[in-house]
PADRENMI-661350 format. One line per field, with one value per residue: x, y, z of N, C-alpha, C in turn; residue number from 1; residue in one letter. Coordinates in steps of 0.05 Angstrom, whole numbers, plus 5000, padded with zeros to 4 digits. Example, Ala and Ser with C-alpha at 12.3 -4.5 7.8 and 13.67 -1.06 7.14 Angstrom:
! PADRENMI-661350
n.xx <- [5264|5257]
n.yy <- [4886|4955]
n.zz <- [5156|5142]
ca.xx <- [5246|5273]
ca.yy <- [4910|4979]
ca.zz <- [5156|5143]
c.xx <- [5264|5258]
c.yy <- [4934|5001]
c.zz <- [5156|5157]
num <- [1|2]
residu <- [A|S]
! end
This chain:
! PADRENMI-661350
n.xx <- [1119|1118|1161|1144|1155|1142|1112|1083|1108|1148|1200|1270|1312|1361|1429|1469|1519|1587|1635|1699|1719|1722|1763|1801|1867|1902|1909|1959|2014|2046|2021|2000|2028|2098|2146|2180|2249|2308|2330|2389|2408|2385|2411|2463|2454|2444|2495|2522|2496|2514|2566|2553|2528|2571|2599|2563|2567|2614|2661|2704|2684|2706|2707|2750|2779|2829|2838|2798|2752|2709|2731|2737|2752|2775|2816|2850|2806|2802|2790|2733|2720|2758|2771|2769|2715|2660|2686|2713|2747|2792|2807|2859|2882|2874|2911|2946|2911|2896|2945|2951|2910|2929|2976|2955|2922|2959|2994|2965|2968|2935|2911|2912|2850|2793|2725|2686|2633|2591|2575|2573|2622|2681|2737|2690|2706|2735|2739|2760|2809|2835|2839|2874|2918|2934|2903|2860|2796|2756|2706|2636|2575|2504|2460|2393|2327|2263|2200|2153|2115|2103|2045|2042|2065|2027|2046|2067|2031|2062|2103|2136|2149|2199|2216|2279|2310|2357|2365|2360|2402|2449|2431|2410|2456|2487|2455|2455|2510|2518|2486|2514|2565|2606|2664|2670|2706|2697|2652|2644|2658|2621|2572|2578|2577|2526|2493|2503|2481|2427|2415|2419|2380|2393|2387|2336|2320|2307|2280|2262|2223|2209|2164|2187|2241|2297|2302|2312|2341|2345|2367|2349|2361|2342|2350|2356|2312|2315|2313|2350|2360|2394|2439|2403|2379|2372|2373|2413|2386|2333|2321|2291|2237|2207|2217|2253|2228|2183|2205|2234|2191|2162|2200|2211|2161|2161|2203|2181|2136|2160|2171|2207|2228|2244|2265|2324|2372|2430|2460|2495|2509|2515|2484|2432|2384|2371|2367|2324|2284|2281|2267|2217|2190|2185|2232|2284|2341|2394|2452|2517|2570|2640|2693|2760|2827|2893|2953|3005]
n.yy <- [3276|3304|3289|3284|3304|3277|3317|3339|3377|3394|3348|3361|3369|3323|3330|3298|3249|3272|3266|3251|3284|3249|3266|3283|3286|3231|3221|3205|3215|3175|3130|3083|3069|3051|3103|3130|3114|3156|3190|3184|3235|3263|3238|3255|3309|3309|3295|3340|3379|3363|3383|3436|3445|3441|3485|3526|3522|3547|3537|3546|3536|3507|3494|3448|3432|3412|3377|3342|3346|3373|3422|3434|3480|3502|3530|3500|3472|3418|3351|3347|3396|3405|3378|3338|3327|3297|3265|3252|3213|3173|3105|3106|3154|3162|3157|3199|3243|3236|3246|3300|3323|3311|3342|3394|3401|3390|3433|3473|3461|3420|3354|3306|3290|3257|3250|3196|3178|3125|3092|3139|3167|3161|3121|3064|3030|3061|3070|3021|3020|3064|3047|3003|3032|3053|3092|3113|3097|3143|3160|3147|3147|3141|3161|3180|3183|3214|3221|3239|3257|3237|3239|3294|3281|3281|3319|3346|3404|3448|3452|3490|3510|3547|3591|3607|3670|3724|3752|3710|3677|3671|3645|3598|3575|3563|3524|3483|3472|3451|3405|3374|3370|3408|3448|3507|3543|3547|3577|3633|3636|3599|3624|3669|3647|3624|3668|3697|3661|3663|3718|3722|3688|3634|3588|3553|3553|3519|3518|3483|3495|3479|3495|3545|3535|3519|3459|3428|3425|3442|3447|3469|3461|3483|3472|3470|3436|3398|3380|3387|3361|3381|3382|3365|3353|3335|3361|3328|3313|3312|3272|3214|3226|3231|3277|3281|3253|3285|3336|3321|3305|3353|3387|3359|3362|3417|3423|3395|3426|3471|3459|3419|3358|3314|3298|3295|3265|3252|3198|3162|3095|3059|3078|3053|3066|3117|3107|3072|3106|3144|3109|3094|3140|3138|3145|3124|3085|3111|3125|3109|3144|3153|3178|3188|3186|3204|3179|3178]
n.zz <- [5442|5507|5561|5630|5697|5764|5788|5749|5718|5660|5647|5657|5600|5586|5571|5520|5536|5546|5495|5466|5407|5344|5314|5349|5378|5408|5478|5493|5455|5439|5422|5371|5305|5301|5297|5239|5231|5243|5185|5143|5133|5175|5219|5208|5216|5271|5290|5273|5304|5355|5356|5353|5402|5437|5421|5435|5489|5499|5470|5412|5347|5286|5216|5187|5134|5121|5161|5154|5185|5237|5281|5350|5400|5463|5500|5555|5575|5570|5541|5529|5507|5470|5414|5354|5309|5271|5232|5170|5139|5098|5081|5065|5081|5136|5178|5169|5174|5228|5251|5238|5268|5319|5319|5314|5361|5401|5394|5415|5467|5485|5497|5445|5415|5390|5365|5349|5310|5305|5244|5216|5217|5176|5155|5159|5199|5234|5290|5309|5282|5305|5359|5351|5337|5384|5408|5462|5487|5519|5531|5521|5490|5475|5424|5430|5406|5388|5355|5375|5433|5501|5545|5591|5656|5717|5771|5835|5858|5870|5835|5785|5720|5690|5639|5623|5625|5610|5660|5696|5686|5717|5764|5742|5718|5764|5789|5750|5747|5797|5794|5757|5778|5767|5767|5806|5786|5733|5729|5714|5658|5638|5651|5619|5567|5567|5575|5528|5490|5505|5498|5442|5426|5416|5445|5481|5548|5608|5674|5731|5787|5855|5900|5897|5899|5860|5823|5778|5711|5641|5573|5507|5440|5377|5312|5241|5233|5273|5342|5401|5465|5522|5578|5616|5679|5750|5816|5866|5916|5902|5866|5835|5839|5796|5768|5726|5683|5678|5663|5616|5583|5577|5552|5506|5481|5473|5435|5391|5382|5363|5312|5300|5268|5295|5362|5401|5446|5486|5519|5571|5558|5599|5639|5660|5685|5667|5611|5611|5629|5587|5545|5562|5550|5497|5469|5425|5405|5365|5337|5364|5398|5408|5447|5435|5458|5447|5473|5461]
ca.xx <- [1106|1137|1163|1138|1163|1120|1095|1069|1124|1164|1226|1292|1325|1388|1448|1482|1545|1609|1653|1721|1714|1737|1787|1820|1892|1902|1922|1988|2023|2063|2005|2000|2050|2124|2154|2202|2275|2321|2343|2418|2412|2379|2433|2485|2446|2448|2523|2529|2486|2531|2587|2541|2523|2597|2605|2546|2577|2637|2683|2705|2681|2715|2709|2778|2781|2856|2836|2775|2737|2702|2749|2727|2775|2771|2841|2849|2781|2803|2780|2705|2718|2781|2772|2759|2691|2650|2710|2708|2773|2791|2824|2886|2893|2865|2934|2956|2891|2898|2970|2947|2894|2947|2994|2940|2914|2983|3005|2949|2971|2914|2915|2898|2825|2773|2699|2678|2605|2588|2557|2575|2651|2694|2725|2670|2719|2754|2743|2778|2835|2847|2847|2898|2940|2941|2885|2844|2768|2752|2678|2619|2546|2486|2440|2366|2310|2235|2184|2128|2118|2083|2029|2057|2056|2017|2062|2057|2021|2082|2122|2134|2168|2207|2233|2302|2319|2383|2367|2361|2425|2468|2419|2408|2483|2495|2441|2465|2537|2515|2475|2534|2590|2625|2680|2663|2725|2686|2626|2643|2658|2596|2551|2581|2568|2497|2481|2505|2461|2400|2412|2416|2359|2404|2378|2315|2331|2285|2286|2239|2223|2191|2160|2205|2269|2305|2308|2319|2349|2347|2371|2338|2371|2326|2363|2356|2291|2320|2314|2369|2358|2421|2440|2379|2387|2357|2391|2415|2366|2306|2319|2272|2210|2193|2222|2267|2208|2167|2219|2239|2167|2155|2219|2206|2138|2170|2218|2163|2119|2175|2174|2227|2218|2250|2279|2344|2389|2453|2461|2514|2496|2516|2463|2408|2360|2364|2358|2297|2266|2276|2253|2189|2179|2185|2258|2296|2370|2403|2480|2534|2595|2661|2714|2786|2849|2920|2971|3033]
ca.yy <- [3276|3315|3275|3301|3293|3269|3340|3348|3396|3381|3339|3375|3354|3314|3331|3273|3247|3284|3248|3264|3283|3228|3278|3292|3270|3214|3234|3199|3216|3152|3108|3080|3055|3061|3125|3124|3120|3179|3187|3189|3264|3271|3229|3274|3334|3305|3296|3368|3393|3357|3402|3462|3447|3447|3513|3544|3521|3565|3530|3557|3515|3514|3473|3445|3412|3399|3356|3325|3345|3398|3425|3449|3488|3520|3524|3494|3459|3389|3337|3352|3421|3407|3353|3338|3310|3295|3255|3241|3205|3150|3083|3112|3178|3167|3161|3226|3261|3234|3260|3329|3331|3310|3365|3418|3404|3391|3460|3490|3452|3401|3326|3299|3277|3256|3237|3179|3171|3100|3093|3165|3172|3143|3095|3053|3017|3080|3066|2998|3028|3082|3030|2988|3051|3061|3112|3101|3107|3156|3167|3131|3152|3133|3181|3170|3202|3209|3240|3244|3260|3225|3258|3305|3268|3300|3319|3364|3431|3469|3453|3511|3510|3574|3596|3624|3694|3734|3758|3685|3661|3664|3625|3573|3563|3552|3499|3464|3465|3434|3379|3358|3370|3424|3465|3536|3558|3551|3591|3658|3630|3586|3645|3686|3633|3620|3694|3703|3645|3674|3744|3719|3669|3610|3566|3556|3542|3514|3513|3474|3503|3465|3513|3567|3525|3507|3431|3413|3442|3431|3465|3459|3474|3476|3482|3452|3417|3379|3391|3373|3366|3380|3393|3357|3340|3341|3363|3301|3306|3311|3251|3192|3236|3234|3303|3277|3247|3309|3356|3311|3306|3381|3398|3344|3375|3444|3419|3387|3448|3491|3450|3398|3332|3295|3309|3275|3270|3233|3186|3141|3070|3045|3090|3038|3079|3139|3096|3062|3129|3155|3089|3096|3164|3133|3150|3100|3089|3116|3117|3113|3158|3148|3198|3174|3203|3194|3182|3176]
ca.zz <- [5468|5526|5586|5653|5723|5781|5796|5725|5703|5640|5657|5643|5579|5593|5549|5514|5549|5532|5482|5451|5378|5331|5302|5370|5382|5431|5501|5491|5427|5434|5412|5342|5292|5307|5279|5221|5243|5231|5159|5145|5134|5203|5236|5204|5229|5300|5294|5270|5327|5378|5356|5358|5431|5450|5414|5451|5517|5502|5453|5385|5327|5259|5197|5181|5112|5121|5181|5148|5210|5251|5304|5373|5417|5485|5515|5583|5584|5567|5516|5523|5492|5451|5399|5326|5306|5243|5218|5143|5130|5081|5090|5057|5093|5163|5196|5165|5186|5257|5259|5236|5291|5341|5318|5318|5389|5418|5392|5433|5495|5491|5489|5420|5420|5368|5371|5327|5310|5290|5221|5203|5212|5157|5146|5176|5222|5245|5319|5313|5273|5326|5381|5343|5335|5411|5420|5484|5489|5546|5534|5503|5494|5453|5417|5430|5391|5386|5338|5389|5462|5519|5561|5614|5681|5738|5795|5856|5849|5876|5813|5765|5698|5684|5616|5633|5610|5618|5689|5711|5676|5739|5781|5727|5715|5790|5794|5730|5755|5821|5785|5742|5792|5752|5785|5807|5771|5706|5730|5699|5630|5632|5651|5596|5543|5569|5571|5499|5476|5512|5485|5414|5421|5405|5461|5500|5573|5627|5702|5747|5815|5872|5922|5893|5900|5835|5827|5753|5689|5614|5551|5482|5415|5354|5288|5218|5234|5294|5369|5419|5494|5533|5605|5631|5704|5774|5839|5878|5937|5891|5846|5839|5844|5770|5756|5701|5663|5676|5647|5590|5567|5570|5533|5481|5469|5463|5410|5369|5377|5349|5285|5296|5259|5317|5385|5409|5469|5487|5546|5576|5555|5624|5656|5653|5695|5648|5586|5615|5631|5560|5529|5571|5538|5468|5457|5414|5400|5338|5335|5387|5393|5427|5448|5436|5466|5440|5495|5451]
c.xx <- [1126|1137|1157|1147|1139|1102|1081|1084|1141|1191|1248|1305|1354|1406|1461|1509|1567|1627|1675|1715|1732|1763|1808|1844|1889|1916|1951|1996|2040|2047|2007|2024|2077|2133|2177|2229|2288|2333|2373|2423|2406|2400|2457|2479|2449|2478|2533|2520|2502|2554|2577|2536|2549|2604|2588|2553|2602|2660|2681|2703|2691|2715|2738|2781|2808|2857|2815|2756|2727|2719|2736|2750|2765|2795|2837|2825|2780|2790|2751|2701|2740|2783|2763|2735|2682|2673|2702|2735|2770|2810|2853|2898|2887|2888|2945|2936|2893|2924|2967|2930|2912|2965|2979|2933|2938|2996|2990|2951|2950|2921|2900|2873|2807|2748|2691|2649|2601|2568|2558|2604|2661|2724|2707|2682|2739|2760|2763|2806|2849|2856|2872|2922|2947|2923|2867|2816|2764|2723|2661|2590|2530|2466|2413|2347|2280|2222|2158|2133|2096|2066|2045|2047|2046|2035|2052|2050|2042|2103|2116|2156|2174|2224|2254|2308|2345|2385|2369|2385|2443|2457|2418|2436|2492|2481|2451|2493|2536|2505|2497|2562|2612|2638|2670|2682|2715|2661|2624|2641|2631|2573|2553|2570|2537|2483|2481|2484|2433|2395|2407|2396|2369|2394|2353|2323|2309|2295|2261|2243|2202|2187|2179|2234|2276|2314|2316|2324|2348|2352|2359|2349|2353|2338|2359|2335|2294|2321|2332|2363|2385|2420|2416|2387|2370|2377|2390|2393|2338|2302|2300|2244|2194|2199|2236|2247|2190|2180|2225|2214|2160|2174|2217|2182|2145|2185|2201|2145|2133|2182|2194|2214|2223|2265|2299|2359|2410|2456|2483|2500|2496|2495|2436|2383|2351|2354|2330|2276|2260|2261|2223|2175|2181|2210|2271|2325|2375|2432|2494|2558|2614|2682|2741|2808|2875|2939|3000|3048]
c.yy <- [3285|3298|3294|3287|3287|3292|3352|3368|3381|3373|3354|3357|3348|3316|3304|3272|3259|3262|3263|3262|3261|3239|3286|3274|3254|3228|3228|3198|3192|3128|3106|3066|3067|3083|3116|3131|3144|3172|3191|3219|3274|3262|3247|3301|3332|3308|3325|3384|3387|3377|3430|3466|3453|3476|3532|3543|3537|3559|3545|3533|3524|3490|3472|3424|3398|3376|3336|3323|3373|3399|3443|3455|3507|3515|3521|3479|3429|3377|3342|3377|3425|3380|3358|3319|3312|3287|3242|3236|3181|3129|3088|3135|3182|3171|3189|3247|3260|3248|3290|3339|3331|3334|3391|3422|3405|3419|3479|3481|3432|3373|3320|3282|3279|3243|3222|3171|3146|3103|3119|3172|3152|3144|3083|3040|3035|3075|3043|3005|3046|3066|3014|3006|3062|3083|3098|3114|3118|3165|3153|3138|3143|3155|3168|3192|3195|3229|3247|3244|3247|3247|3268|3293|3289|3297|3340|3392|3453|3471|3475|3509|3539|3574|3616|3646|3704|3740|3733|3668|3653|3643|3598|3560|3551|3526|3477|3454|3446|3406|3362|3359|3385|3444|3494|3553|3564|3568|3616|3654|3617|3606|3663|3673|3630|3647|3702|3687|3655|3700|3742|3697|3643|3585|3573|3540|3541|3507|3505|3483|3486|3483|3537|3560|3512|3478|3416|3433|3427|3453|3452|3476|3464|3489|3461|3430|3395|3394|3374|3381|3362|3391|3387|3342|3350|3342|3337|3294|3304|3290|3229|3201|3238|3261|3301|3271|3271|3330|3347|3313|3334|3392|3384|3357|3403|3442|3412|3411|3470|3482|3429|3372|3310|3310|3287|3285|3249|3224|3164|3114|3053|3056|3077|3052|3101|3128|3085|3084|3140|3135|3090|3120|3162|3142|3124|3106|3093|3107|3122|3130|3153|3170|3183|3195|3189|3199|3179|3202]
c.zz <- [5489|5551|5609|5678|5740|5789|5772|5708|5683|5652|5642|5622|5587|5569|5544|5529|5532|5519|5468|5421|5365|5318|5323|5371|5407|5454|5503|5462|5419|5424|5382|5331|5300|5288|5261|5234|5230|5203|5163|5147|5162|5222|5233|5217|5259|5306|5292|5294|5353|5379|5362|5388|5446|5445|5432|5481|5521|5484|5426|5366|5300|5241|5187|5159|5112|5142|5174|5171|5217|5276|5325|5392|5439|5504|5545|5593|5579|5543|5509|5505|5472|5437|5370|5324|5277|5225|5192|5131|5111|5092|5084|5073|5123|5182|5193|5177|5217|5267|5258|5260|5316|5342|5325|5348|5407|5417|5410|5462|5504|5483|5464|5425|5396|5378|5346|5330|5293|5268|5206|5197|5192|5161|5167|5201|5235|5274|5324|5304|5293|5350|5375|5342|5363|5423|5441|5485|5517|5550|5513|5510|5470|5449|5417|5419|5393|5366|5351|5419|5478|5532|5584|5640|5701|5763|5814|5845|5853|5854|5793|5745|5690|5658|5624|5614|5622|5648|5706|5704|5699|5757|5767|5725|5741|5795|5775|5738|5779|5812|5773|5754|5778|5771|5783|5791|5742|5705|5712|5669|5621|5632|5627|5570|5544|5564|5541|5483|5481|5498|5455|5406|5408|5419|5475|5525|5594|5655|5716|5776|5830|5897|5921|5893|5874|5839|5801|5731|5662|5594|5525|5459|5392|5330|5266|5220|5255|5321|5386|5447|5506|5561|5622|5657|5728|5798|5855|5898|5927|5869|5855|5847|5818|5757|5729|5678|5657|5657|5619|5572|5559|5549|5506|5467|5458|5437|5387|5362|5361|5321|5280|5287|5279|5339|5394|5434|5469|5516|5548|5574|5581|5644|5650|5662|5676|5622|5588|5616|5603|5543|5536|5560|5508|5455|5449|5406|5370|5336|5361|5379|5415|5425|5453|5442|5458|5464|5487|5455]
num <- [1|2|3|4|5|6|7|8|9|10|11|12|13|14|15|16|17|18|19|20|21|22|23|24|25|26|27|28|29|30|31|32|33|34|35|36|37|38|39|40|41|42|43|44|45|46|47|48|49|50|51|52|53|54|55|56|57|58|59|60|61|62|63|64|65|66|67|68|69|70|71|72|73|74|75|76|77|78|79|80|81|82|83|84|85|86|87|88|89|90|91|92|93|94|95|96|97|98|99|100|101|102|103|104|105|106|107|108|109|110|111|112|113|114|115|116|117|118|119|120|121|122|123|124|125|126|127|128|129|130|131|132|133|134|135|136|137|138|139|140|141|142|143|144|145|146|147|148|149|150|151|152|153|154|155|156|157|158|159|160|161|162|163|164|165|166|167|168|169|170|171|172|173|174|175|176|177|178|179|180|181|182|183|184|185|186|187|188|189|190|191|192|193|194|195|196|197|198|199|200|201|202|203|204|205|206|207|208|209|210|211|212|213|214|215|216|217|218|219|220|221|222|223|224|225|226|227|228|229|230|231|232|233|234|235|236|237|238|239|240|241|242|243|244|245|246|247|248|249|250|251|252|253|254|255|256|257|258|259|260|261|262|263|264|265|266|267|268|269|270|271|272|273|274|275|276|277|278|279|280|281|282|283|284|285|286|287|288|289|290|291|292|293|294|295|296]
residu <- [X|X|X|X|X|X|X|X|X|X|X|X|X|X|X|X|X|X|X|X|X|X|X|X|X|X|X|X|X|X|X|X|X|X|X|X|X|X|X|X|X|X|X|X|X|X|X|X|X|X|X|X|X|X|X|X|X|X|X|X|X|X|X|X|X|X|X|X|X|X|X|X|X|X|X|X|X|X|X|X|X|X|X|X|X|X|X|X|X|X|X|X|X|X|X|X|X|X|X|X|X|X|X|X|X|X|X|X|X|X|X|X|X|X|X|X|X|X|X|X|X|X|X|X|X|X|X|X|X|X|X|X|X|X|X|X|X|X|X|X|X|X|X|X|X|X|X|X|X|X|X|X|X|X|X|X|X|X|X|X|X|X|X|X|X|X|X|X|X|X|X|X|X|X|X|X|X|X|X|X|X|X|X|X|X|X|X|X|X|X|X|X|X|X|X|X|X|X|X|X|X|X|X|X|X|X|X|X|X|X|X|X|X|X|X|X|X|X|X|X|X|X|X|X|X|X|X|X|X|X|X|X|X|X|X|X|X|X|X|X|X|X|X|X|X|X|X|X|X|X|X|X|X|X|X|X|X|X|X|X|X|X|X|X|X|X|X|X|X|X|X|X|X|X|X|X|X|X|X|X|X|X|X|X|X|X|X|X|X|X|X|X|X|X|X|X]
! end
């Protein structure tokens, strides 16, 4: 029987209410069971990618079996770019290995420096052994990771995300240098390294503009099934607007979309605001690393 309206005409058929298909993904990928923590192989891959990021910033990376380490060198750039990492020493030979690192870096005019990743470097108590031997900790960060991304937050309509290409490398480098307080003396070398990475498709690089003005930066390295977020920051006068969460979420999604099993980043454990931001985006702690300097 056909329903009719008051004027005798057939009433329009009302479509059923719209519903999300039962097979649709949730709007927030962070719902559900906790993800599996990184495997040991993945943690080692993160440690390896840390060295790769330093290399892509301009340093020379070399595997040094005689040092039981990966060596990074960029003369005149200090400990952040001149150190031994991925340390695989033994309880019997660690002093000799440390001495060889000291000799190698000192010969290049650099202070002896090593990076110790907890749970990966050997011997397991290497950090304590170095401290007892007089090495001084000069840096400390924690690796955080996720296997899923939150929904992209809604921000102002004037925001635009730009995928950086070679013609934008100079502008991007200047903004990034301003965010992190890097000396202008390093600008030319930084631009050269960034341009080379872009030309050879080694990195994906992102710039956020607000009304055409650049306000935030991030780099993404995807290798060996892992994605690393690096150089993520916001210009000082635009902080506390949610731009960090916005960009982290987008770049995390990009890493996962490119096939990475997990996305990771590294943060100062004393930066409670940043750690809370990442935790709110479903990032979890993996291992810590410390940079040690010998002053003997």
